[in-house]
N, C-alpha and C positions, 0 to 999 in steps of 0.2 A: 504494500500500500504506500502511495506517495504521500510525503508529508506536506502540510500546508505551509510552505516556506519558499523563499526565493534563493535557490542555490547560486553561488558565485563561481567563477572559473577558478581552476586550481591555482593559477599564478597570474599576476598582472600581465606578464608577457603573453600568456595564452589569451587573456582578455583583449589585448591590443591586436593580436592576430585574428581573432574572431571578428573584431570591428572592421579591420582592413578587408577581410574576406567578404563580409556582408556588404561593405561599401562598394567593392568591386563587382558584386553580383546584384546590385540594385540599379535602378534607372539613374544614369549620370545626370548631373546638372550641366548646363551649357558652360562653355569655357569662359565667356565674359563674366559669368557670375562667380565661378571659382577663382578666376584671376583677381577679381575685385576683393574677394575674401582674403586671398593671400597678401594683397597689397595693404589691407587694413591691419592684418596680423603683423606684418613687417614694419609698419610705420606708425602705429598708434599704441601707446601704453595702456589704453583702456579697451583694447580689442576683445577682452573677455566679456564685454557686454554683448558680443555678437554670437549668434547661434553657430554651431559647427556645420560643415558641409554634410556630414553624415546625418545629423538630425534633420537638416533641411531636405535631404532626399526623402525622408519619411513624410515631412510636411507636404512635399510635392505629390507623393502618392496619395495622401489623404484627400487633397483637393481634387485630384483627377478621379479618384474612386467615387466621389459623389457628384461629379460634374460641376464643381463650383465655378461660378462666374463673378461673384462679388465677395470680396474679403475685407474684413475690418481688422486692422492691426493696431494694438494699443502698446506703444513703445516702439519707435522706428530706429533709433540710434542713427547710423549713417546710411541706412537704406538697404543693407544686404538682404535681410529676410523679405523685405517688400519686393525686391527684385525676384526672389524665388516665387513668391505668390503671384507676381505679375506673369512670370513664365508659365505657372500652373493654370491660370485662368485664360491665358491667351489674349491676343490683341483686342478682342471684343469684350473681354471682361474688365472689371474695375477693382482697384485696390485703394482703400482709404486708410491712411495712417494718422494716428494721433501721437504727436511728439511734443514733450514739454520744452526741450531746449531748441531755441531757434538756430543755434550754431550747428547742431546735428541735422536739423531739417535742411539747412542750406547745403551741407555736404551731401546729403542724400539726393536733393534735387539736382545738384551738379553731376552726381554719378548717373542719375537717370538720363539727364540730357546727353551726357557723354556716350551713353549706350543706346541712344534713340528709343528710350522707353517712355511711352506717352500715356499709359493707363494707370498711373499712380498719382493720387492727390494727398498731400500732407496738410493736416490741420495743426497749427502750432498753438500750444497753451496747455494748461493742466487738464489731463484727460477727465478728471472728475467734473470739470466744467464744460468741456467740449463734447464729451460723450452724450449727455442728455439733450444737447442741442442738435445732434445729427438728425437729418430728415431725409433719409435715402428714398429715392424713387422706387427702388425695389429692396426688399430686406436682404441682409447679408447671409451668405451660405456658411461662412466660417468666420469666427473671430479668433485672433491669435493674441494672447495676453503675454507680454514680455516687457513689463515696465517696472516701476517701483513696487517692491513686494508688499509694502504696507498698504498700498492702494488696491490690492487684489480683491479683498472682500467687497469693497465699495463698487468696483467696476462690475463684478458679477451681479450684484444687486441691481445696478442701473441697467445692465443688459437685460435681465429678466423682467424688470419693471417696464422696460420699453419694448417688450415682445409678448405682451399679454394676448391670449386668444381673443379674436374678434376685432383687434385693433387694426385700423386702416393704414397705420404707418408704423409697422413693426420694425425693430432693429434687426432681429434675427428671424429667419423663416422657420416654420415648423420643421424639426429634424436637423436644424443647423448644428454644426460642430463648434464647441468651445474648446480650443486647444490652448493649454497654459504651460509655460515654461517654468522650470525651477520649483515644481510642486513638492519635491522631496528634499531639496537643499542638501544634497550629498548624504542623505539618510538622517540628518539631524532633526527633521520634522518628526520622524518616528521615535528617535531616542537621542537625547543630547549626551547621555552618559556622563563622562567626566569632562566633557568639552566646556571650556570657559569662553564665552563670547562677549564682545563689546556690546554696550546697550543697544546700539543701532542694529547690529546683526541679530541680536536676540529678538528685537521687535519684528524683524523680517520673519523669523521662525514662527512667532506667535501669530502673525498675520496670515502666513501660508497655512498654518494649522486651521485657522478660522475659515479660510477659503475652502480648504478640503472638506471640512465638516459641513459647510453650507451646501456642498455639492451632493451630499448623501440624500 
């Protein structure tokens, strides 16, 4: 009988090899997107804000599997993941990004222009304020949440409140996917153990736990 637990690979090296194998046997991302990812990693100290190519391959598959044409992204950073969603929905689809930092939004828009990507719009400002003001002509098929972790519970509540059955201006369509990054925080959400965190990082853990509980 199998135990109800998540087994890990025998060694970190084996884990890396499994990841590399899986990446090689999954639908690849276009070169202009992976090149952009590599340039951010090489030139920015805050590149850890960006999703990995491997994770983004999965996001691409998710979008394609439901035929998504409209994506909402909360937390854009410099535009990498928005480019992935743009590729997934195709030129006839639309991606709306909410980004707090105007400097990040500018870098993202510059990257879109440099790669002739015309189906992404970025709304600058606090997502807690811009999210409820959205009035899409058609509801979104997917929302990707990858912003400040303390805001996660509030974003989820706003999304659900703006997608009530019978509403003529829903944010999310029935059956839409809510895809959220960092919901385990390297396992610390499940168990902090002896880990000592700074106050801000501990607030992140508490907020993500609240978010996960709200999803039940």
